[in-house]
MDAnalysis code that builds the backbone (N, CA, C; Angstrom):
import MDAnalysis as mda
import numpy as np

u = mda.Universe.empty(672, n_residues=224, atom_resindex=np.repeat(np.arange(224), 3), trajectory=True)
u.add_TopologyAttr("name", ["N", "CA", "C"] * 224)
u.add_TopologyAttr("resid", np.arange(1, 225))
u.add_TopologyAttr("resname", ["MET", "ALA", "ASP", "GLY", "GLN", "GLY", "ASP", "ALA", "CYS", "VAL", "ASP", "GLY", "VAL", "GLU", "ILE", "HIS", "ASP", "LEU", "GLY", "LYS", "LEU", "LYS", "GLY", "ARG", "GLY", "PHE", "TRP", "PRO", "ARG", "VAL", "ARG", "HIS", "VAL", "ILE", "ARG", "ALA", "LEU", "ARG", "ARG", "SER", "GLY", "LEU", "ARG", "ARG", "GLU", "GLU", "ILE", "LEU", "HIS", "PHE", "HIS", "ASP", "PRO", "LEU", "PHE", "LEU", "PRO", "GLY", "ALA", "ILE", "TRP", "LEU", "LYS", "ILE", "LYS", "GLY", "TYR", "ARG", "ILE", "VAL", "TYR", "ASP", "VAL", "HIS", "GLU", "ASP", "TYR", "PRO", "ARG", "GLN", "VAL", "LEU", "ASN", "TRP", "GLU", "LEU", "PRO", "ALA", "PHE", "ILE", "ARG", "TYR", "SER", "ALA", "SER", "LEU", "SER", "TYR", "ALA", "PHE", "MET", "GLU", "TRP", "LEU", "ALA", "GLY", "ARG", "LEU", "PHE", "ASP", "GLY", "ILE", "VAL", "THR", "ALA", "THR", "PRO", "LYS", "ILE", "ALA", "GLU", "ARG", "PHE", "SER", "SER", "ASN", "LYS", "THR", "VAL", "VAL", "VAL", "GLN", "ASN", "PHE", "PRO", "VAL", "LEU", "GLY", "GLU", "LEU", "SER", "ILE", "ASP", "HIS", "PRO", "ILE", "ALA", "TYR", "LEU", "GLU", "ARG", "PRO", "PRO", "ILE", "VAL", "THR", "TYR", "MET", "GLY", "GLY", "ILE", "THR", "ARG", "VAL", "ARG", "GLY", "ILE", "ASN", "GLU", "ILE", "VAL", "ARG", "ALA", "MET", "GLY", "MET", "LEU", "PRO", "ASN", "ASP", "MET", "LYS", "VAL", "LYS", "LEU", "ILE", "LEU", "ALA", "GLY", "SER", "PHE", "ASP", "PRO", "LEU", "GLN", "LEU", "LYS", "ASP", "GLU", "VAL", "SER", "ARG", "GLN", "HIS", "GLY", "TRP", "GLU", "LYS", "VAL", "GLU", "TYR", "CYS", "GLY", "TRP", "GLN", "SER", "ARG", "GLU", "ARG", "LEU", "LYS", "SER", "ILE", "LEU"])
u.atoms.positions = np.array([
    [-16.520, -8.011, -63.736],
    [-15.900, -6.941, -62.956],
    [-14.845, -6.243, -63.805],
    [-14.551, -5.019, -63.438],
    [-13.530, -4.271, -64.175],
    [-12.738, -3.402, -63.204],
    [-12.218, -4.052, -62.143],
    [-11.478, -3.287, -61.147],
    [-9.971, -3.480, -61.237],
    [-9.540, -4.349, -62.150],
    [-8.112, -4.550, -62.327],
    [-7.444, -5.363, -61.235],
    [-8.243, -6.013, -60.372],
    [-7.670, -6.768, -59.257],
    [-7.575, -8.266, -59.541],
    [-7.849, -8.674, -60.750],
    [-7.690, -10.067, -61.127],
    [-8.918, -10.914, -60.855],
    [-8.911, -12.136, -61.410],
    [-10.015, -13.074, -61.207],
    [-10.087, -13.514, -59.755],
    [-11.288, -13.913, -59.322],
    [-11.472, -14.356, -57.942],
    [-12.685, -15.264, -57.869],
    [-12.831, -15.941, -56.723],
    [-14.019, -16.758, -56.443],
    [-14.531, -16.363, -55.071],
    [-15.744, -15.812, -55.010],
    [-16.330, -15.330, -53.760],
    [-17.630, -16.078, -53.501],
    [-17.684, -16.798, -52.387],
    [-18.879, -17.578, -52.018],
    [-19.333, -18.486, -53.160],
    [-18.363, -19.081, -53.834],
    [-18.678, -20.009, -54.904],
    [-18.985, -19.361, -56.237],
    [-18.939, -18.028, -56.282],
    [-19.223, -17.301, -57.524],
    [-17.899, -16.910, -58.174],
    [-17.701, -17.372, -59.414],
    [-16.477, -17.024, -60.128],
    [-16.589, -15.613, -60.707],
    [-15.574, -14.799, -60.436],
    [-15.540, -13.422, -60.920],
    [-14.386, -13.287, -61.897],
    [-14.694, -12.868, -63.111],
    [-13.673, -12.676, -64.137],
    [-13.414, -11.179, -64.294],
    [-12.193, -10.789, -64.067],
    [-11.815, -9.383, -64.147],
    [-11.444, -9.028, -65.582],
    [-12.062, -7.983, -66.103],
    [-11.783, -7.536, -67.462],
    [-10.651, -6.515, -67.504],
    [-10.114, -6.173, -66.332],
    [-9.105, -5.113, -66.287],
    [-9.773, -3.759, -66.162],
    [-9.025, -2.789, -65.657],
    [-9.595, -1.462, -65.471],
    [-9.961, -0.832, -66.815],
    [-11.057, -0.088, -66.777],
    [-11.505, 0.624, -67.963],
    [-10.475, 1.698, -68.314],
    [-9.978, 1.661, -69.542],
    [-8.969, 2.621, -69.977],
    [-9.650, 3.738, -70.756],
    [-9.716, 4.880, -70.117],
    [-10.369, 6.018, -70.750],
    [-11.832, 6.109, -70.374],
    [-12.446, 7.217, -70.738],
    [-13.861, 7.445, -70.474],
    [-14.628, 7.542, -71.779],
    [-15.925, 7.498, -71.654],
    [-16.744, 7.680, -72.836],
    [-17.257, 6.371, -73.423],
    [-17.725, 6.465, -74.664],
    [-18.472, 5.383, -75.310],
    [-17.588, 4.221, -75.741],
    [-16.534, 4.504, -76.513],
    [-15.767, 3.420, -77.131],
    [-15.005, 2.560, -76.136],
    [-14.403, 3.111, -75.064],
    [-13.775, 2.219, -74.076],
    [-14.772, 1.228, -73.481],
    [-16.022, 1.662, -73.265],
    [-17.032, 0.764, -72.719],
    [-17.429, -0.299, -73.742],
    [-17.490, 0.085, -75.018],
    [-17.810, -0.893, -76.062],
    [-16.750, -1.984, -76.101],
    [-15.478, -1.587, -75.998],
    [-14.394, -2.580, -76.000],
    [-14.528, -3.524, -74.815],
    [-14.962, -2.991, -73.662],
    [-15.172, -3.829, -72.485],
    [-16.312, -4.815, -72.712],
    [-17.366, -4.356, -73.379],
    [-18.501, -5.242, -73.688],
    [-18.034, -6.412, -74.544],
    [-17.268, -6.121, -75.594],
    [-16.772, -7.181, -76.486],
    [-15.881, -8.144, -75.713],
    [-15.019, -7.596, -74.847],
    [-14.132, -8.447, -74.053],
    [-14.941, -9.326, -73.101],
    [-16.002, -8.772, -72.516],
    [-16.833, -9.551, -71.596],
    [-17.518, -10.707, -72.314],
    [-18.046, -10.450, -73.505],
    [-18.710, -11.506, -74.269],
    [-17.727, -12.614, -74.644],
    [-16.508, -12.221, -74.971],
    [-15.505, -13.222, -75.344],
    [-15.083, -14.072, -74.144],
    [-15.065, -13.461, -72.958],
    [-14.577, -14.166, -71.770],
    [-15.677, -14.879, -71.002],
    [-16.927, -14.658, -71.360],
    [-18.022, -15.171, -70.541],
    [-18.019, -16.686, -70.429],
    [-17.658, -17.392, -71.508],
    [-17.695, -18.853, -71.477],
    [-19.084, -19.376, -71.144],
    [-20.095, -18.612, -71.549],
    [-21.472, -18.939, -71.185],
    [-21.916, -20.245, -71.823],
    [-22.562, -21.087, -70.984],
    [-23.152, -22.331, -71.483],
    [-24.666, -22.153, -71.576],
    [-25.283, -22.897, -72.471],
    [-26.702, -22.676, -72.738],
    [-27.596, -22.944, -71.522],
    [-27.133, -23.789, -70.607],
    [-27.954, -24.073, -69.425],
    [-27.822, -22.981, -68.359],
    [-26.918, -22.032, -68.574],
    [-26.727, -20.949, -67.621],
    [-27.533, -19.720, -68.041],
    [-27.557, -18.730, -67.140],
    [-28.322, -17.505, -67.398],
    [-27.364, -16.323, -67.461],
    [-27.504, -15.492, -68.489],
    [-26.754, -14.244, -68.570],
    [-27.617, -13.133, -67.983],
    [-27.138, -12.530, -66.896],
    [-27.844, -11.427, -66.236],
    [-26.969, -10.187, -66.405],
    [-27.471, -9.182, -67.102],
    [-26.650, -8.002, -67.389],
    [-27.454, -6.729, -67.162],
    [-26.739, -5.605, -66.980],
    [-27.452, -4.345, -66.790],
    [-26.949, -3.216, -67.677],
    [-25.763, -3.338, -68.238],
    [-25.247, -2.258, -69.082],
    [-25.966, -2.290, -70.426],
    [-26.643, -1.199, -70.813],
    [-27.403, -1.230, -72.076],
    [-26.525, -1.444, -73.298],
    [-25.207, -1.200, -73.175],
    [-24.330, -1.463, -74.313],
    [-24.258, -2.953, -74.641],
    [-24.671, -3.812, -73.682],
    [-24.706, -5.253, -73.938],
    [-25.926, -5.656, -74.768],
    [-26.877, -4.761, -74.949],
    [-28.135, -5.145, -75.592],
    [-27.955, -5.825, -76.956],
    [-27.172, -5.266, -77.888],
    [-27.031, -5.964, -79.185],
    [-26.464, -7.369, -79.034],
    [-25.411, -7.518, -78.197],
    [-24.815, -8.844, -77.990],
    [-25.774, -9.795, -77.299],
    [-26.543, -9.267, -76.323],
    [-27.490, -10.120, -75.602],
    [-28.623, -10.577, -76.521],
    [-29.083, -9.699, -77.402],
    [-30.122, -10.080, -78.361],
    [-29.599, -11.176, -79.287],
    [-28.363, -11.019, -79.741],
    [-27.741, -12.033, -80.599],
    [-27.627, -13.370, -79.868],
    [-27.222, -13.345, -78.582],
    [-27.118, -14.582, -77.809],
    [-28.485, -15.222, -77.595],
    [-29.512, -14.400, -77.388],
    [-30.863, -14.946, -77.203],
    [-31.337, -15.647, -78.470],
    [-31.051, -15.040, -79.624],
    [-31.435, -15.670, -80.890],
    [-30.731, -17.022, -81.044],
    [-29.519, -17.136, -80.482],
    [-28.773, -18.393, -80.549],
    [-29.251, -19.408, -79.515],
    [-30.188, -18.999, -78.626],
    [-30.776, -19.960, -77.709],
    [-30.373, -19.834, -76.254],
    [-29.652, -18.759, -75.881],
    [-29.257, -18.580, -74.488],
    [-30.390, -17.923, -73.687],
    [-30.342, -18.105, -72.369],
    [-31.342, -17.493, -71.485],
    [-30.789, -16.168, -70.960],
    [-31.605, -15.118, -71.066],
    [-31.130, -13.760, -70.798],
    [-32.065, -13.044, -69.815],
    [-31.461, -12.366, -68.830],
    [-32.200, -11.480, -67.920],
    [-31.589, -10.084, -68.040],
    [-32.430, -9.108, -68.292],
    [-31.993, -7.719, -68.471],
    [-32.371, -6.908, -67.236],
    [-31.366, -6.309, -66.601],
    [-31.542, -5.509, -65.385],
    [-31.519, -4.037, -65.792],
    [-32.672, -3.368, -65.734],
    [-32.801, -2.004, -66.267],
    [-32.755, -0.998, -65.119],
    [-31.629, -0.293, -64.998],
    [-31.454, 0.666, -63.906],
    [-32.031, 2.041, -64.220],
    [-32.023, 2.413, -65.489],
    [-32.409, 3.763, -65.879],
    [-33.376, 3.723, -67.057],
    [-33.988, 4.883, -67.324],
    [-34.805, 5.035, -68.522],
    [-33.863, 5.475, -69.640],
    [-33.167, 4.499, -70.240],
    [-32.088, 4.810, -71.175],
    [-32.527, 5.597, -72.409],
    [-33.684, 5.290, -73.030],
    [-34.070, 6.084, -74.207],
    [-34.190, 7.576, -73.898],
    [-34.592, 7.930, -72.674],
    [-34.663, 9.347, -72.305],
    [-33.327, 9.857, -71.777],
    [-32.587, 8.996, -71.096],
    [-31.321, 9.427, -70.506],
    [-30.322, 9.890, -71.564],
    [-30.270, 9.188, -72.688],
    [-29.280, 9.541, -73.706],
    [-29.559, 10.898, -74.339],
    [-30.769, 11.418, -74.173],
    [-31.075, 12.739, -74.716],
    [-30.296, 13.830, -73.996],
    [-29.700, 13.499, -72.835],
    [-28.891, 14.457, -72.096],
    [-27.405, 14.374, -72.433],
    [-27.025, 13.470, -73.322],
    [-25.615, 13.358, -73.701],
    [-25.143, 14.671, -74.333],
    [-23.882, 14.987, -74.110],
    [-23.299, 16.201, -74.696],
    [-22.794, 15.888, -76.108],
    [-23.742, 15.646, -76.993],
    [-23.458, 15.300, -78.376],
    [-24.451, 16.031, -79.275],
    [-24.169, 16.131, -80.577],
    [-25.133, 16.767, -81.483],
    [-26.512, 16.115, -81.386],
    [-27.540, 16.915, -81.624],
    [-28.916, 16.458, -81.429],
    [-29.243, 15.217, -82.246],
    [-28.776, 15.155, -83.503],
    [-29.144, 14.013, -84.341],
    [-28.554, 12.715, -83.791],
    [-27.378, 12.790, -83.159],
    [-26.789, 11.592, -82.552],
    [-27.592, 11.180, -81.325],
    [-27.958, 12.169, -80.501],
    [-28.724, 11.861, -79.292],
    [-30.077, 11.233, -79.625],
    [-30.771, 11.806, -80.593],
    [-32.097, 11.276, -80.934],
    [-31.990, 9.926, -81.642],
    [-30.939, 9.743, -82.425],
    [-30.738, 8.436, -83.067],
    [-30.451, 7.370, -82.016],
    [-29.612, 7.716, -81.031],
    [-29.301, 6.774, -79.951],
    [-30.542, 6.463, -79.137],
    [-31.364, 7.479, -78.886],
    [-32.593, 7.268, -78.115],
    [-33.532, 6.306, -78.835],
    [-33.709, 6.500, -80.131],
    [-34.575, 5.609, -80.910],
    [-34.002, 4.194, -80.963],
    [-32.670, 4.100, -81.060],
    [-32.031, 2.783, -81.100],
    [-32.253, 2.032, -79.796],
    [-32.043, 2.735, -78.669],
    [-32.274, 2.096, -77.366],
    [-33.737, 1.681, -77.215],
    [-34.646, 2.558, -77.623],
    [-36.077, 2.243, -77.497],
    [-36.419, 0.988, -78.301],
    [-35.874, 0.888, -79.512],
    [-36.161, -0.292, -80.345],
    [-35.555, -1.549, -79.730],
    [-34.291, -1.470, -79.278],
    [-33.647, -2.656, -78.705],
    [-34.348, -3.105, -77.429],
    [-34.811, -2.143, -76.610],
    [-35.523, -2.530, -75.389],
    [-36.893, -3.114, -75.722],
    [-37.534, -2.596, -76.751],
    [-38.804, -3.195, -77.196],
    [-38.567, -4.642, -77.612],
    [-37.496, -4.874, -78.376],
    [-37.157, -6.223, -78.817],
    [-36.786, -7.100, -77.624],
    [-35.996, -6.532, -76.691],
    [-35.578, -7.284, -75.507],
    [-36.785, -7.714, -74.677],
    [-37.783, -6.832, -74.573],
    [-38.972, -7.149, -73.795],
    [-39.739, -8.342, -74.341],
    [-39.587, -8.590, -75.629],
    [-40.275, -9.717, -76.249],
    [-39.417, -10.971, -76.316],
    [-38.104, -10.796, -76.390],
    [-37.220, -11.948, -76.547],
    [-36.675, -12.499, -75.231],
    [-36.299, -11.613, -74.313],
    [-35.576, -12.056, -73.125],
    [-36.478, -12.840, -72.180],
    [-35.831, -13.624, -71.309],
    [-36.573, -14.491, -70.390],
    [-37.055, -13.762, -69.139],
    [-36.381, -12.677, -68.770],
    [-36.784, -11.937, -67.585],
    [-36.276, -10.510, -67.645],
    [-37.033, -9.605, -67.009],
    [-36.663, -8.189, -66.925],
    [-36.736, -7.772, -65.458],
    [-35.689, -7.105, -64.982],
    [-35.680, -6.542, -63.624],
    [-35.564, -5.031, -63.772],
    [-36.486, -4.273, -63.197],
    [-36.430, -2.816, -63.325],
    [-36.278, -2.159, -61.957],
    [-35.714, -0.944, -61.964],
    [-35.450, -0.232, -60.719],
    [-36.641, 0.591, -60.241],
    [-37.605, 0.862, -61.133],
    [-38.774, 1.652, -60.744],
    [-40.021, 1.102, -61.430],
    [-41.203, 1.319, -60.828],
    [-42.448, 0.892, -61.484],
    [-42.651, 1.580, -62.827],
    [-42.198, 2.833, -62.960],
    [-42.376, 3.561, -64.219],
    [-41.621, 2.879, -65.352],
    [-40.377, 2.440, -65.097],
    [-39.610, 1.728, -66.120],
    [-40.294, 0.406, -66.453],
    [-40.862, -0.255, -65.432],
    [-41.502, -1.561, -65.638],
    [-42.682, -1.473, -66.602],
    [-43.300, -0.297, -66.692],
    [-44.454, -0.141, -67.575],
    [-44.100, -0.382, -69.041],
    [-42.812, -0.272, -69.378],
    [-42.404, -0.429, -70.778],
    [-42.232, -1.899, -71.169],
    [-42.346, -2.800, -70.202],
    [-42.089, -4.217, -70.481],
    [-43.296, -5.062, -70.086],
    [-43.318, -6.274, -70.597],
    [-44.425, -7.200, -70.331],
    [-44.478, -7.543, -68.844],
    [-45.640, -7.427, -68.234],
    [-45.783, -7.643, -66.788],
    [-45.553, -9.096, -66.392],
    [-45.751, -10.040, -67.318],
    [-45.627, -11.452, -66.949],
    [-44.179, -11.925, -66.878],
    [-43.225, -11.061, -67.259],
    [-41.819, -11.455, -67.148],
    [-40.977, -10.371, -66.461],
    [-41.646, -9.384, -65.848],
    [-40.934, -8.239, -65.262],
    [-41.160, -8.166, -63.762],
    [-40.081, -7.929, -63.021],
    [-40.182, -7.680, -61.583],
    [-39.496, -6.345, -61.281],
    [-40.007, -5.659, -60.247],
    [-39.444, -4.376, -59.825],
    [-38.633, -4.590, -58.553],
    [-37.362, -4.231, -58.591],
    [-36.498, -4.277, -57.407],
    [-35.955, -2.865, -57.218],
    [-36.585, -2.116, -56.311],
    [-36.221, -0.716, -56.148],
    [-34.944, -0.580, -55.317],
    [-34.160, 0.413, -55.670],
    [-32.839, 0.603, -55.076],
    [-32.894, 1.741, -54.066],
    [-33.189, 1.406, -52.812],
    [-33.285, 2.411, -51.764],
    [-32.055, 2.369, -50.860],
    [-31.665, 3.508, -50.281],
    [-30.556, 3.489, -49.320],
    [-30.985, 2.803, -48.032],
    [-30.030, 2.220, -47.339],
    [-30.276, 1.644, -46.017],
    [-30.102, 2.769, -45.000],
    [-31.194, 3.215, -44.381],
    [-31.125, 4.388, -43.514],
    [-30.161, 4.191, -42.347],
    [-30.115, 2.974, -41.805],
    [-29.238, 2.723, -40.670],
    [-27.778, 2.935, -40.981],
    [-27.411, 2.813, -42.269],
    [-26.010, 2.987, -42.645],
    [-25.550, 4.423, -42.436],
    [-26.492, 5.369, -42.412],
    [-26.139, 6.775, -42.272],
    [-26.152, 7.250, -40.824],
    [-26.465, 6.373, -39.892],
    [-26.534, 6.765, -38.483],
    [-25.137, 6.952, -37.906],
    [-24.982, 7.979, -37.072],
    [-23.712, 8.196, -36.369],
    [-23.990, 8.251, -34.869],
    [-22.954, 7.990, -34.082],
    [-23.136, 7.862, -32.629],
    [-23.509, 9.175, -31.953],
    [-22.909, 10.271, -32.374],
    [-23.140, 11.553, -31.691],
    [-23.487, 12.638, -32.712],
    [-24.701, 12.582, -33.246],
    [-25.074, 13.573, -34.258],
    [-25.231, 14.973, -33.652],
    [-24.951, 15.970, -34.476],
    [-25.160, 17.358, -34.052],
    [-26.643, 17.685, -34.220],
    [-27.225, 18.325, -33.225],
    [-28.638, 18.721, -33.312],
    [-28.838, 19.570, -34.565],
    [-29.945, 19.370, -35.242],
    [-30.152, 20.003, -36.547],
    [-30.000, 21.520, -36.484],
    [-30.603, 22.167, -35.463],
    [-30.563, 23.624, -35.371],
    [-29.180, 24.154, -35.022],
    [-28.291, 23.270, -34.570],
    [-26.935, 23.694, -34.218],
    [-25.938, 23.460, -35.355],
    [-26.375, 22.898, -36.428],
    [-25.462, 22.592, -37.521],
    [-25.088, 23.865, -38.287],
    [-23.841, 23.944, -38.777],
    [-23.426, 25.114, -39.560],
    [-24.149, 25.130, -40.902],
    [-24.204, 26.292, -41.571],
    [-24.908, 26.402, -42.863],
    [-24.086, 25.780, -43.992],
    [-24.178, 24.472, -44.114],
    [-23.418, 23.730, -45.113],
    [-24.392, 22.950, -45.998],
    [-24.132, 22.981, -47.293],
    [-24.860, 22.114, -48.218],
    [-23.833, 21.197, -48.867],
    [-24.284, 20.064, -49.390],
    [-23.329, 19.114, -49.963],
    [-23.871, 18.490, -51.235],
    [-22.940, 18.174, -52.110],
    [-23.228, 17.437, -53.339],
    [-22.281, 16.255, -53.349],
    [-22.831, 15.047, -53.605],
    [-22.013, 13.833, -53.598],
    [-22.292, 13.011, -54.848],
    [-21.229, 12.507, -55.470],
    [-21.400, 11.635, -56.629],
    [-20.651, 12.151, -57.836],
    [-20.989, 11.605, -59.017],
    [-20.350, 12.044, -60.248],
    [-20.682, 13.500, -60.525],
    [-19.669, 14.316, -60.797],
    [-19.853, 15.757, -60.988],
    [-19.812, 16.043, -62.479],
    [-20.968, 16.378, -63.051],
    [-21.081, 16.591, -64.485],
    [-21.894, 17.847, -64.780],
    [-21.783, 18.328, -66.014],
    [-22.570, 19.496, -66.412],
    [-24.063, 19.201, -66.346],
    [-24.441, 18.014, -66.844],
    [-25.865, 17.709, -66.942],
    [-26.522, 17.598, -65.572],
    [-25.727, 17.334, -64.535],
    [-26.274, 17.291, -63.174],
    [-26.235, 18.656, -62.487],
    [-25.863, 19.677, -63.245],
    [-26.053, 21.035, -62.746],
    [-24.929, 21.625, -61.928],
    [-23.697, 21.130, -62.062],
    [-22.635, 21.642, -61.210],
    [-22.358, 23.122, -61.462],
    [-22.435, 23.577, -62.709],
    [-22.219, 24.994, -62.994],
    [-23.268, 25.858, -62.296],
    [-24.513, 25.426, -62.367],
    [-25.594, 26.189, -61.737],
    [-25.465, 26.185, -60.216],
    [-25.030, 25.053, -59.659],
    [-24.878, 24.961, -58.205],
    [-23.827, 25.952, -57.715],
    [-22.676, 25.981, -58.393],
    [-21.604, 26.884, -57.961],
    [-22.010, 28.334, -58.159],
    [-22.673, 28.650, -59.284],
    [-23.137, 30.017, -59.486],
    [-24.132, 30.430, -58.411],
    [-24.983, 29.500, -57.996],
    [-25.949, 29.787, -56.929],
    [-25.231, 30.124, -55.621],
    [-24.121, 29.407, -55.346],
    [-23.343, 29.718, -54.144],
    [-22.828, 31.159, -54.197],
    [-22.437, 31.606, -55.390],
    [-21.929, 32.959, -55.545],
    [-22.988, 34.025, -55.359],
    [-24.265, 33.665, -55.458],
    [-25.351, 34.631, -55.285],
    [-25.724, 34.850, -53.820],
    [-25.224, 33.986, -52.933],
    [-25.595, 34.082, -51.522],
    [-24.796, 35.193, -50.835],
    [-25.413, 35.916, -49.889],
    [-24.696, 36.978, -49.157],
    [-23.513, 36.400, -48.383],
    [-22.407, 37.110, -48.370],
    [-21.209, 36.623, -47.678],
    [-21.443, 36.459, -46.179],
    [-22.319, 37.293, -45.598],
    [-22.518, 37.196, -44.148],
    [-23.280, 35.937, -43.740],
    [-23.819, 35.188, -44.719],
    [-24.474, 33.913, -44.394],
    [-23.445, 32.828, -44.100],
    [-22.229, 33.007, -44.637],
    [-21.130, 32.051, -44.422],
    [-21.529, 30.609, -44.781],
    [-22.241, 30.488, -45.888],
    [-22.655, 29.171, -46.370],
    [-21.499, 28.533, -47.137],
    [-21.346, 27.225, -46.972],
    [-20.284, 26.489, -47.657],
    [-20.879, 25.277, -48.362],
    [-20.335, 24.978, -49.546],
    [-20.723, 23.776, -50.287],
    [-19.587, 22.765, -50.196],
    [-19.879, 21.599, -49.638],
    [-18.907, 20.509, -49.627],
    [-19.192, 19.629, -50.832],
    [-18.211, 19.543, -51.707],
    [-18.346, 18.835, -52.973],
    [-17.514, 17.557, -52.908],
    [-18.182, 16.387, -52.983],
    [-17.486, 15.104, -52.882],
    [-17.801, 14.265, -54.114],
    [-16.772, 13.875, -54.837],
    [-16.971, 13.077, -56.043],
    [-15.868, 13.363, -57.042],
    [-16.043, 12.907, -58.266],
    [-15.029, 13.133, -59.299],
    [-15.667, 13.843, -60.484],
    [-14.907, 14.763, -61.082],
    [-15.382, 15.508, -62.233],
    [-15.301, 14.646, -63.497],
    [-16.328, 14.754, -64.330],
    [-16.343, 14.033, -65.602],
    [-16.893, 14.968, -66.683],
    [-16.027, 15.431, -67.595],
    [-14.607, 15.121, -67.731],
    [-13.761, 15.870, -66.715],
    [-12.500, 15.477, -66.588],
    [-11.625, 16.084, -65.589],
    [-11.443, 17.583, -65.827],
    [-11.460, 18.013, -67.098],
    [-11.273, 19.429, -67.415],
    [-12.394, 20.295, -66.868],
    [-13.529, 19.666, -66.533],
    [-14.665, 20.416, -66.017],
    [-14.315, 21.130, -64.713],
    [-13.425, 20.548, -63.926],
    [-13.034, 21.176, -62.657],
    [-12.412, 22.548, -62.895],
    [-11.548, 22.663, -63.917],
    [-10.933, 23.951, -64.219],
    [-11.987, 24.974, -64.617],
    [-12.951, 24.546, -65.397],
    [-14.026, 25.441, -65.839],
    [-14.858, 25.930, -64.652],
    [-15.244, 25.007, -63.780],
    [-16.117, 25.347, -62.655],
    [-15.372, 26.193, -61.619],
    [-14.092, 25.887, -61.404],
    [-13.335, 26.589, -60.359],
    [-13.072, 28.048, -60.707],
    [-13.289, 28.443, -61.966],
    [-13.107, 29.846, -62.353],
    [-14.369, 30.680, -62.127],
    [-15.456, 30.026, -61.719],
    [-16.723, 30.729, -61.554],
    [-16.797, 31.444, -60.211],
    [-17.529, 32.552, -60.208],
    [-17.836, 33.222, -58.946],
    [-18.720, 32.279, -58.124],
    [-18.322, 32.007, -56.923],
    [-19.022, 31.049, -56.062],
    [-18.102, 29.916, -55.641],
    [-17.019, 29.673, -56.435],
    [-16.092, 28.597, -56.093],
    [-15.384, 28.869, -54.771],
    [-15.240, 30.150, -54.413],
    [-14.577, 30.489, -53.137],
    [-15.364, 29.975, -51.934],
    [-16.620, 29.588, -52.153],
    [-17.440, 29.050, -51.067],
    [-17.554, 27.530, -51.141],
    [-16.698, 26.915, -51.967],
    [-16.731, 25.471, -52.171],
    [-15.536, 24.809, -51.498],
    [-15.808, 23.716, -50.807],
    [-14.734, 22.859, -50.292],
    [-14.790, 21.556, -51.079],
    [-13.841, 21.395, -52.008],
    [-13.830, 20.198, -52.840],
    [-12.916, 19.158, -52.209],
    [-13.473, 18.001, -51.877],
    [-12.677, 16.978, -51.179],
    [-12.510, 15.695, -51.998],
    [-12.867, 15.730, -53.302],
    [-12.613, 14.574, -54.150],
    [-13.480, 13.375, -53.785],
    [-13.053, 12.209, -54.277],
    [-13.800, 10.970, -54.030],
    [-13.564, 10.518, -52.592],
    [-14.650, 10.186, -51.876],
    [-14.560, 9.863, -50.460],
    [-15.134, 8.476, -50.169],
    [-14.688, 7.908, -49.055],
    [-15.230, 6.621, -48.603],
    [-16.659, 6.811, -48.103],
    [-17.396, 5.713, -48.000],
    [-18.769, 5.788, -47.496],
    [-18.788, 6.283, -46.056],
    [-17.779, 5.901, -45.285],
    [-17.708, 6.352, -43.887],
    [-17.554, 7.871, -43.821],
    [-16.711, 8.412, -44.687],
    [-16.515, 9.863, -44.727],
    [-17.778, 10.567, -45.216],
    [-18.460, 10.003, -46.192],
    [-19.697, 10.611, -46.690],
    [-20.745, 10.654, -45.585],
    [-20.810, 9.585, -44.805],
    [-21.761, 9.564, -43.683],
    [-21.466, 10.681, -42.708],
    [-20.186, 10.900, -42.430],
    [-19.792, 11.958, -41.509],
    [-20.184, 13.341, -42.049],
    [-19.993, 13.555, -43.338],
    [-20.359, 14.847, -43.945],
    [-21.863, 15.069, -43.851],
    [-22.631, 14.037, -44.152],
    [-24.093, 14.171, -44.126],
    [-24.602, 14.418, -42.709],
])
């Protein structure tokens, strides 16, 4: 964990807090990976289950030393890194590096858990299981919903707000709508990087945006 709330034991599971992540980007996460490996206290009879691809080099090294490893693959990382806001040669080098490490992991590790069947195709079927991450529909239910046809013309975006996810295009699209439609965009989440908010707020269309920052799940349910 990295929430800065200290070590804890929940239902018999020991949780070691690495402290809050200081800064954003690649290197702060690398430092967290090194700190996690140092604090793990892993014994050979135990299993290391990880999902952050930055752990891949350390996990491969631990597997060579005889530890049991399970890799939890949430994303198609070799393709995802191609969207990084970095020079092309860095992005393609990172993509090839991830592809090679995942190829190696698929042969060395004891188990692979993937989030989609498409990701699972990249790994050996005899050691891979698919655990898809779907929302619980009941969690979004409210006691007195507004009838769909009576709802105001509102659209919403929720989650991490980044260039690659199209925030500039979304706000510009709002600016193209006729004023008499009275459409509003409710924007919930945090900008990454923080300076992106200043850039986006200067665009035509921002006047139709209601930015409410990071919200609780209860508040998000109400907005939806």
